[in-house]
DSSP file (Angstrom, degrees, kcal/mol; ACC not computed):
  #  RESIDUE AA STRUCTURE BP1 BP2  ACC     N-H-->O    O-->H-N    N-H-->O    O-->H-N    TCO  KAPPA ALPHA  PHI   PSI    X-CA   Y-CA   Z-CA
    1    1 A X              0   0    0      0, 0.0     2,-0.1     0, 0.0     0, 0.0   0.000 360.0 360.0 360.0 139.1  138.5   -1.2 -133.5
    2    2 A X     >  -     0   0    0      1,-0.1     4,-2.2    65,-0.0     5,-0.2  -0.394 360.0-114.4 -75.1 155.6  141.4   -2.6 -131.6
    3    3 A X  H  > S+     0   0    0     63,-0.4     4,-2.4     1,-0.2     5,-0.2   0.920 113.9  48.7 -57.0 -49.8  141.2   -3.0 -127.8
    4    4 A X  H  > S+     0   0    0      1,-0.2     4,-2.4     2,-0.2    -1,-0.2   0.885 110.3  51.5 -61.0 -40.1  143.8   -0.4 -126.9
    5    5 A X  H  > S+     0   0    0      1,-0.2     4,-2.3     2,-0.2    -1,-0.2   0.900 110.5  48.6 -63.9 -40.8  142.3    2.2 -129.2
    6    6 A X  H  X S+     0   0    0     -4,-2.2     4,-2.6     2,-0.2    -2,-0.2   0.895 109.9  52.5 -66.3 -39.4  138.9    1.6 -127.6
    7    7 A X  H  X S+     0   0    0     -4,-2.4     4,-2.7     2,-0.2    -2,-0.2   0.938 110.6  47.1 -60.5 -47.0  140.4    1.9 -124.2
    8    8 A X  H  X S+     0   0    0     -4,-2.4     4,-2.7     1,-0.2     5,-0.2   0.919 111.6  51.4 -61.0 -44.1  142.0    5.2 -125.1
    9    9 A X  H  X S+     0   0    0     -4,-2.3     4,-2.4     1,-0.2    -2,-0.2   0.936 112.8  44.7 -59.3 -47.9  138.8    6.5 -126.6
   10   10 A X  H  X S+     0   0    0     -4,-2.6     4,-1.5     2,-0.2    -2,-0.2   0.908 112.7  51.6 -63.9 -42.4  136.8    5.7 -123.5
   11   11 A X  H  <>S+     0   0    0     -4,-2.7     5,-2.4    -5,-0.2     4,-0.3   0.924 112.6  45.1 -61.4 -45.4  139.4    7.1 -121.1
   12   12 A X  H ><5S+     0   0    0     -4,-2.7     3,-1.3     1,-0.2    -1,-0.2   0.895 108.6  56.4 -66.8 -40.2  139.5   10.4 -123.0
   13   13 A X  H 3<5S+     0   0    0     -4,-2.4    -1,-0.2     1,-0.3    -2,-0.2   0.833 110.4  46.2 -59.2 -31.6  135.7   10.6 -123.2
   14   14 A X  T 3<5S-     0   0    0     -4,-1.5    -1,-0.3    -5,-0.2    -2,-0.2   0.433 113.6-119.4 -92.9   0.2  135.6   10.4 -119.4
   15   15 A X  T < 5 +     0   0    0     -3,-1.3     2,-0.3    -4,-0.3    -3,-0.2   0.801  61.5 148.1  70.2  29.4  138.4   12.9 -119.0
   16   16 A X      < -     0   0    0     -5,-2.4    -1,-0.2    -6,-0.2     2,-0.2  -0.734  43.4-131.6 -98.3 144.8  140.7   10.6 -117.2
   17   17 A X     >  -     0   0    0     -2,-0.3     4,-2.3     1,-0.1     5,-0.2  -0.481  29.6-109.8 -81.2 164.0  144.5   10.6 -117.4
   18   18 A X  H  > S+     0   0    0      1,-0.2     4,-2.6     2,-0.2     5,-0.2   0.927 120.8  48.9 -58.7 -45.4  146.4    7.4 -118.0
   19   19 A X  H  > S+     0   0    0      1,-0.2     4,-2.6     2,-0.2    -1,-0.2   0.897 109.1  52.0 -63.7 -40.6  147.6    7.4 -114.5
   20   20 A X  H  > S+     0   0    0      2,-0.2     4,-2.4     1,-0.2    -1,-0.2   0.924 113.0  44.1 -63.6 -44.2  144.2    8.0 -113.0
   21   21 A X  H  X S+     0   0    0     -4,-2.3     4,-2.3     2,-0.2     5,-0.2   0.923 112.7  52.1 -65.6 -43.9  142.7    5.1 -114.9
   22   22 A X  H  X>S+     0   0    0     -4,-2.6     5,-2.7    -5,-0.2     4,-1.1   0.924 112.2  46.0 -58.1 -45.1  145.6    2.8 -114.1
   23   23 A X  H  <5S+     0   0    0     -4,-2.6     3,-0.5     1,-0.2    -1,-0.2   0.927 112.4  49.9 -64.3 -45.3  145.2    3.6 -110.4
   24   24 A X  H  <5S+     0   0    0     -4,-2.4    -1,-0.2     1,-0.2    -2,-0.2   0.840 116.7  41.8 -62.6 -34.0  141.4    3.1 -110.5
   25   25 A X  H  <5S-     0   0    0     -4,-2.3    -1,-0.2    -5,-0.2    -2,-0.2   0.552 112.1-118.0 -91.9  -9.0  141.8   -0.3 -112.3
   26   26 A X  T  <5S+     0   0    0     -4,-1.1     2,-0.3    -3,-0.5    -3,-0.2   0.840  71.9 121.0  77.2  32.9  144.7   -1.4 -110.2
   27   27 A X  S   <S-     0   0    0     -5,-2.7    -1,-0.3    -6,-0.2     2,-0.2  -0.858  70.1 -94.3-124.3 162.7  147.2   -1.7 -113.1
   28   28 A X     >  -     0   0    0     -2,-0.3     4,-2.3     1,-0.1     5,-0.2  -0.534  28.9-132.5 -74.3 138.7  150.6   -0.1 -113.8
   29   29 A X  H  > S+     0   0    0      1,-0.2     4,-2.1    -2,-0.2    -1,-0.1   0.820 106.7  53.4 -66.0 -30.0  150.4    3.0 -115.9
   30   30 A X  H  > S+     0   0    0      2,-0.2     4,-1.9     1,-0.2    -1,-0.2   0.885 108.8  50.0 -70.8 -35.7  153.2    1.9 -118.2
   31   31 A X  H  > S+     0   0    0      2,-0.2     4,-2.0     1,-0.2    -2,-0.2   0.930 111.0  49.1 -63.1 -45.5  151.3   -1.4 -118.8
   32   32 A X  H  X S+     0   0    0     -4,-2.3     4,-2.9     1,-0.2    -2,-0.2   0.873 107.8  55.0 -62.7 -37.5  148.2    0.6 -119.6
   33   33 A X  H  X S+     0   0    0     -4,-2.1     4,-1.7     1,-0.2    -1,-0.2   0.909 107.6  49.2 -61.5 -42.2  150.1    2.8 -122.0
   34   34 A X  H  <>S+     0   0    0     -4,-1.9     5,-2.4     2,-0.2    -1,-0.2   0.878 111.0  50.5 -65.6 -36.8  151.3   -0.3 -123.9
   35   35 A X  H ><5S+     0   0    0     -4,-2.0     3,-2.0     1,-0.2   -31,-0.2   0.958 110.5  48.6 -62.9 -50.5  147.7   -1.6 -124.0
   36   36 A X  H 3<5S+     0   0    0     -4,-2.9    -2,-0.2     1,-0.3    -1,-0.2   0.798 109.6  52.5 -62.4 -28.7  146.4    1.7 -125.4
   37   37 A X  T 3<5S-     0   0    0     -4,-1.7    -1,-0.3    -5,-0.2    -2,-0.2   0.315 111.4-123.1 -89.3   9.1  149.2    1.7 -128.0
   38   38 A X  T < 5 -     0   0    0     -3,-2.0    -3,-0.2     1,-0.2     2,-0.2   0.836  41.0-177.5  54.1  38.8  148.2   -1.8 -129.1
   39   39 A X    > < -     0   0    0     -5,-2.4     3,-1.9     3,-0.2    -1,-0.2  -0.481  36.3-100.5 -65.4 133.5  151.7   -3.2 -128.5
   40   40 A X  T 3  S+     0   0    0      1,-0.3    -1,-0.1    -2,-0.2    -5,-0.0  -0.282 107.9  22.3 -56.1 137.1  151.8   -6.9 -129.5
   41   41 A X  T 3  S+     0   0    0     -3,-0.1    -1,-0.3     1,-0.0     2,-0.1   0.458  96.3 103.2  85.6   1.5  151.6   -9.1 -126.5
   42   42 A X    <   +     0   0    0     -3,-1.9     2,-0.6    -8,-0.2    -3,-0.2  -0.348  35.6 126.7-116.6  52.8  149.9   -6.5 -124.3
   43   43 A X        -     0   0    0     -2,-0.1     6,-0.0    -5,-0.1    -8,-0.0  -0.948  58.2-128.6-102.5 121.0  146.2   -7.6 -124.3
   44   44 A X        -     0   0    0     -2,-0.6    -2,-0.0     1,-0.1    -3,-0.0  -0.170  20.9-100.7 -70.0 162.4  145.1   -7.9 -120.7
   45   45 A X     >  -     0   0    0      1,-0.1     4,-2.3     4,-0.0     5,-0.2  -0.211  41.7 -94.8 -72.4 170.8  143.4  -10.9 -119.1
   46   46 A X  H  > S+     0   0    0      1,-0.2     4,-2.4     2,-0.2     5,-0.2   0.869 123.4  52.4 -59.0 -41.3  139.7  -11.1 -118.5
   47   47 A X  H  > S+     0   0    0      1,-0.2     4,-2.2     2,-0.2    -1,-0.2   0.897 110.6  47.8 -65.2 -38.9  139.9   -9.9 -114.9
   48   48 A X  H  > S+     0   0    0      2,-0.2     4,-2.6     1,-0.2    -1,-0.2   0.896 109.9  52.7 -67.3 -39.5  141.9   -6.8 -115.9
   49   49 A X  H  X S+     0   0    0     -4,-2.3     4,-2.6     1,-0.2    -2,-0.2   0.922 110.1  48.6 -60.1 -43.7  139.5   -6.0 -118.7
   50   50 A X  H  X S+     0   0    0     -4,-2.4     4,-2.5     2,-0.2    -2,-0.2   0.905 110.8  50.3 -63.4 -40.6  136.7   -6.2 -116.2
   51   51 A X  H  X S+     0   0    0     -4,-2.2     4,-2.4     2,-0.2    -2,-0.2   0.907 111.9  47.6 -64.1 -41.7  138.6   -3.9 -113.8
   52   52 A X  H  X S+     0   0    0     -4,-2.6     4,-1.8     2,-0.2    -2,-0.2   0.918 111.6  50.5 -64.6 -43.4  139.2   -1.4 -116.6
   53   53 A X  H  X>S+     0   0    0     -4,-2.6     5,-2.8     1,-0.2     4,-1.1   0.916 111.3  48.6 -60.7 -43.2  135.6   -1.5 -117.7
   54   54 A X  H ><5S+     0   0    0     -4,-2.5     3,-0.6     1,-0.2    -2,-0.2   0.930 110.8  49.5 -62.8 -45.9  134.5   -0.9 -114.1
   55   55 A X  H 3<5S+     0   0    0     -4,-2.4    -1,-0.2     1,-0.2    -2,-0.2   0.805 117.2  42.5 -63.2 -29.5  136.9    2.0 -113.7
   56   56 A X  H 3<5S-     0   0    0     -4,-1.8    -1,-0.2    -5,-0.2    -2,-0.2   0.559 106.9-123.5 -91.9 -10.2  135.6    3.5 -117.0
   57   57 A X  T <<5 +     0   0    0     -4,-1.1    -3,-0.2    -3,-0.6     2,-0.2   0.859  65.9 143.4  66.4  33.9  131.9    2.8 -116.3
   58   58 A X      < -     0   0    0     -5,-2.8     2,-0.7    -6,-0.2    -1,-0.2  -0.569  63.5 -86.6-105.5 166.8  131.9    0.9 -119.6
   59   59 A X     >  -     0   0    0     -2,-0.2     4,-1.8     1,-0.2     5,-0.2  -0.622  33.8-156.9 -72.9 111.8  130.2   -2.3 -120.7
   60   60 A X  H  > S+     0   0    0     -2,-0.7     4,-2.6     1,-0.2     5,-0.2   0.866  90.7  54.6 -62.0 -35.6  132.5   -5.1 -119.7
   61   61 A X  H  > S+     0   0    0      2,-0.2     4,-2.4     1,-0.2    -1,-0.2   0.898 105.2  53.1 -65.9 -38.6  131.1   -7.5 -122.3
   62   62 A X  H  > S+     0   0    0      1,-0.2     4,-2.2     2,-0.2    -1,-0.2   0.946 113.4  43.2 -59.1 -46.8  131.9   -5.0 -125.1
   63   63 A X  H  X S+     0   0    0     -4,-1.8     4,-2.3     1,-0.2    -2,-0.2   0.871 111.5  53.7 -69.2 -36.2  135.5   -4.8 -123.9
   64   64 A X  H  X>S+     0   0    0     -4,-2.6     5,-3.0     2,-0.2     4,-0.6   0.892 109.2  49.9 -63.6 -38.4  135.8   -8.5 -123.4
   65   65 A X  H ><5S+     0   0    0     -4,-2.4     3,-1.2     3,-0.2    -2,-0.2   0.952 111.9  46.7 -63.0 -49.4  134.6   -9.1 -127.0
   66   66 A X  H 3<5S+     0   0    0     -4,-2.2   -63,-0.4     1,-0.3    -2,-0.2   0.875 112.5  50.6 -61.5 -37.2  137.1   -6.6 -128.4
   67   67 A X  H 3<5S-     0   0    0     -4,-2.3    -1,-0.3    -5,-0.2    -2,-0.2   0.561 113.1-119.8 -77.6  -8.0  139.9   -8.1 -126.3
   68   68 A X  T <<5S+     0   0    0     -3,-1.2    -3,-0.2    -4,-0.6    -2,-0.1   0.836  77.4 124.2  74.3  32.2  139.0  -11.6 -127.6
   69   69 A X      < +     0   0    0     -5,-3.0     2,-0.4    -6,-0.2    -4,-0.2   0.229  35.8 105.3-110.6  12.4  138.3  -12.9 -124.0
   70   70 A X  S    S-     0   0    0     -6,-0.5     5,-0.1    -5,-0.2    -9,-0.0  -0.798  78.0-110.4 -94.9 133.1  134.7  -14.1 -124.5
   71   71 A X    >>  -     0   0    0     -2,-0.4     3,-2.2     1,-0.1     4,-0.7  -0.305  28.7-116.2 -58.1 144.4  134.2  -17.9 -124.7
   72   72 A X  G >4 S+     0   0    0      1,-0.3     3,-0.7     2,-0.2     4,-0.5   0.810 113.3  63.7 -53.6 -32.4  133.2  -19.0 -128.2
   73   73 A X  G 34 S+     0   0    0      1,-0.2    -1,-0.3     2,-0.1     4,-0.2   0.724 110.7  37.4 -65.9 -20.3  129.8  -20.2 -126.9
   74   74 A X  G <> S+     0   0    0     -3,-2.2     4,-2.8     1,-0.1     3,-0.3   0.428  86.8  98.1-110.5  -1.5  128.9  -16.6 -126.0
   75   75 A X  H <X S+     0   0    0     -3,-0.7     4,-2.2    -4,-0.7     5,-0.2   0.891  81.3  53.0 -58.2 -43.3  130.4  -14.7 -128.8
   76   76 A X  H  4 S+     0   0    0     -4,-0.5     4,-0.3     1,-0.2    -1,-0.2   0.879 115.5  40.9 -62.5 -37.4  127.2  -14.3 -130.8
   77   77 A X  H >4 S+     0   0    0     -3,-0.3     3,-1.0     1,-0.2     7,-0.3   0.921 117.0  47.0 -74.3 -45.4  125.4  -12.9 -127.8
   78   78 A X  H 3< S+     0   0    0     -4,-2.8    -2,-0.2     1,-0.2    -1,-0.2   0.754 103.8  61.9 -71.5 -24.6  128.2  -10.7 -126.6
   79   79 A X  T 3< S+     0   0    0     -4,-2.2     2,-0.5    -5,-0.3    -1,-0.2   0.659  93.8  76.3 -75.5 -14.8  128.9   -9.2 -130.1
   80   80 A X  S <> S-     0   0    0     -3,-1.0     4,-2.5    -4,-0.3     5,-0.2  -0.836  73.7-144.9-101.4 131.0  125.4   -7.7 -130.3
   81   81 A X  H  > S+     0   0    0     -2,-0.5     4,-2.2     1,-0.2    -1,-0.1   0.892 105.6  48.6 -58.4 -39.8  124.6   -4.6 -128.3
   82   82 A X  H  > S+     0   0    0      2,-0.2     4,-2.5     1,-0.2    -1,-0.2   0.859 109.6  52.4 -71.0 -33.5  121.1   -5.9 -127.7
   83   83 A X  H  > S+     0   0    0      2,-0.2     4,-2.3    -6,-0.2    -2,-0.2   0.910 111.2  46.5 -65.2 -41.8  122.5   -9.2 -126.6
   84   84 A X  H  X S+     0   0    0     -4,-2.5     4,-2.7    -7,-0.3    -2,-0.2   0.896 112.5  50.5 -65.8 -40.1  124.8   -7.5 -124.1
   85   85 A X  H  X S+     0   0    0     -4,-2.2     4,-2.6    -5,-0.2     5,-0.3   0.919 110.3  49.9 -64.5 -43.8  121.9   -5.3 -122.9
   86   86 A X  H  X S+     0   0    0     -4,-2.5     4,-2.7     1,-0.2     5,-0.2   0.938 112.6  47.4 -58.8 -47.4  119.7   -8.4 -122.4
   87   87 A X  H  X S+     0   0    0     -4,-2.3     4,-2.5     2,-0.2    -2,-0.2   0.937 113.0  47.8 -61.3 -47.6  122.4  -10.1 -120.4
   88   88 A X  H  X S+     0   0    0     -4,-2.7     4,-1.6     1,-0.2    -1,-0.2   0.917 115.2  44.9 -61.3 -44.8  123.1   -7.1 -118.2
   89   89 A X  H  X S+     0   0    0     -4,-2.6     4,-1.1     1,-0.2    -1,-0.2   0.915 114.2  48.0 -67.4 -42.2  119.4   -6.5 -117.5
   90   90 A X  H  X S+     0   0    0     -4,-2.7     4,-1.6    -5,-0.3     3,-0.3   0.876 109.9  53.1 -67.3 -35.8  118.6  -10.1 -116.8
   91   91 A X  H  < S+     0   0    0     -4,-2.5    -1,-0.2    -5,-0.2    -2,-0.2   0.867 108.1  51.9 -64.5 -36.0  121.6  -10.5 -114.5
   92   92 A X  H  < S+     0   0    0     -4,-1.6    -1,-0.2    -5,-0.2    -2,-0.2   0.754 121.3  28.3 -73.9 -25.1  120.5   -7.5 -112.5
   93   93 A X  H  < S+     0   0    0     -4,-1.1     2,-0.3    -3,-0.3    -2,-0.2   0.495  98.3  94.0-118.5  -3.9  116.9   -8.7 -111.9
   94   94 A X     <  -     0   0    0     -4,-1.6     2,-0.3    -5,-0.1     3,-0.0  -0.630  50.3-155.1-100.5 153.0  117.0  -12.5 -111.9
   95   95 A X    >>  -     0   0    0     -2,-0.3     3,-1.1     1,-0.0     4,-1.1  -0.721  41.6 -97.8-107.9 164.0  117.3  -15.1 -109.2
   96   96 A X  H >> S+     0   0    0     -2,-0.3     4,-1.0     1,-0.3     3,-0.6   0.877 125.0  53.4 -53.0 -39.9  118.6  -18.7 -109.8
   97   97 A X  H 3> S+     0   0    0      1,-0.2     4,-1.7     2,-0.2    -1,-0.3   0.782  99.4  63.8 -68.8 -24.2  115.1  -20.1 -110.1
   98   98 A X  H <> S+     0   0    0     -3,-1.1     4,-2.7     1,-0.2    -1,-0.2   0.858  96.2  58.0 -64.3 -33.9  114.3  -17.5 -112.7
   99   99 A X  H <X S+     0   0    0     -4,-1.1     4,-2.6    -3,-0.6    -1,-0.2   0.885 104.1  51.6 -64.5 -37.7  116.9  -19.0 -115.0
  100  100 A X  H  X S+     0   0    0     -4,-1.0     4,-2.4     2,-0.2    -1,-0.2   0.936 111.5  46.7 -63.1 -45.5  115.1  -22.4 -114.8
  101  101 A X  H  X S+     0   0    0     -4,-1.7     4,-2.2     1,-0.2    -2,-0.2   0.912 113.4  48.5 -63.7 -42.4  111.8  -20.7 -115.8
  102  102 A X  H  X S+     0   0    0     -4,-2.7     4,-2.6     2,-0.2    -1,-0.2   0.908 110.7  51.3 -64.2 -41.8  113.4  -18.8 -118.6
  103  103 A X  H  X S+     0   0    0     -4,-2.6     4,-2.6     1,-0.2    -2,-0.2   0.915 109.9  49.6 -61.0 -43.0  115.1  -21.9 -119.9
  104  104 A X  H  X S+     0   0    0     -4,-2.4     4,-2.3     2,-0.2    -1,-0.2   0.903 110.8  50.3 -63.0 -41.0  111.8  -23.8 -119.9
  105  105 A X  H  X S+     0   0    0     -4,-2.2     4,-2.1     2,-0.2    -2,-0.2   0.935 112.5  46.1 -62.2 -46.7  110.1  -20.9 -121.8
  106  106 A X  H  X S+     0   0    0     -4,-2.6     4,-2.5     1,-0.2    -2,-0.2   0.897 111.7  51.6 -64.4 -40.4  112.8  -20.9 -124.4
  107  107 A X  H  X S+     0   0    0     -4,-2.6     4,-2.4     2,-0.2    -1,-0.2   0.888 109.3  49.8 -64.6 -38.3  112.7  -24.7 -124.8
  108  108 A X  H  X S+     0   0    0     -4,-2.3     4,-2.1     2,-0.2    -1,-0.2   0.887 110.5  50.7 -68.2 -36.5  109.0  -24.7 -125.3
  109  109 A X  H  X S+     0   0    0     -4,-2.1     4,-2.1     2,-0.2    -2,-0.2   0.922 110.6  49.3 -62.6 -44.0  109.4  -21.9 -127.9
  110  110 A X  H  X S+     0   0    0     -4,-2.5     4,-2.3     1,-0.2    -2,-0.2   0.910 109.9  50.7 -62.7 -42.0  112.0  -24.1 -129.7
  111  111 A X  H  X S+     0   0    0     -4,-2.4     4,-1.7     1,-0.2    -1,-0.2   0.906 109.2  52.2 -61.7 -40.5  109.8  -27.1 -129.6
  112  112 A X  H  X S+     0   0    0     -4,-2.1     4,-0.7     1,-0.2    -1,-0.2   0.876 110.3  48.1 -62.8 -38.5  106.9  -25.0 -131.1
  113  113 A X  H  < S+     0   0    0     -4,-2.1     3,-0.4     1,-0.2    -1,-0.2   0.888 113.4  46.3 -69.5 -38.3  109.2  -23.9 -133.9
  114  114 A X  H  < S+     0   0    0     -4,-2.3    -2,-0.2     1,-0.2    -1,-0.2   0.751 111.2  52.5 -78.3 -21.1  110.4  -27.4 -134.7
  115  115 A X  H  < S+     0   0    0     -4,-1.7    -1,-0.2    -5,-0.2    -2,-0.2   0.593  84.6 107.1 -88.5 -10.8  106.9  -28.9 -134.6
  116  116 A X  S  < S-     0   0    0     -4,-0.7     3,-0.1    -3,-0.4     2,-0.0  -0.444  80.3-110.1 -66.8 136.4  105.5  -26.4 -137.1
  117  117 A X    >   -     0   0    0     -2,-0.1     3,-1.8     1,-0.1    -1,-0.1  -0.387  44.0 -95.2 -62.7 144.6  104.8  -27.8 -140.5
  118  118 A X  T 3  S+     0   0    0      1,-0.2    -1,-0.1    -3,-0.1     3,-0.1  -0.345 109.9  27.6 -63.0 142.2  107.2  -26.5 -143.1
  119  119 A X  T 3  S+     0   0    0      1,-0.3     2,-0.2    -3,-0.1    -1,-0.2   0.229  98.1 106.5  90.6 -13.4  105.8  -23.5 -145.0
  120  120 A X    <   -     0   0    0     -3,-1.8    -1,-0.3     2,-0.0     2,-0.3  -0.664  48.4-167.3 -96.3 157.1  103.6  -22.3 -142.2
  121  121 A X              0   0    0     -2,-0.2    -4,-0.0    -3,-0.1    -3,-0.0  -0.968 360.0 360.0-139.4 156.5  104.3  -19.3 -140.1
  122  122 A X              0   0    0     -2,-0.3    -1,-0.1    -6,-0.0    -2,-0.0   0.400 360.0 360.0-101.5 360.0  102.9  -17.9 -136.8
């Protein structure tokens, strides 16, 4: 689905007018109309996508993926609903030191997988 089409779908599902969404997101309603109509050259920047997602109560990562605004290093995670859910939940409950502990856990898991003899499974 194209970004503008998804925006229109979300806006209608929430019962918002084009002007109401534009005002809530801090963008011009004619600009938003061009986005929703998938006019070439009218894909908003990442900050505008986030503002629209916030105004819609939508998943910002989903919209960033559709808009093509996710860094390539994160595309595989952001393209998956469970990956986005993991990210959102972890962001809401973690402290900076938690990231170090999680990284260490993942690295030890990776070491365990690479040290396993071929043909064996856990």
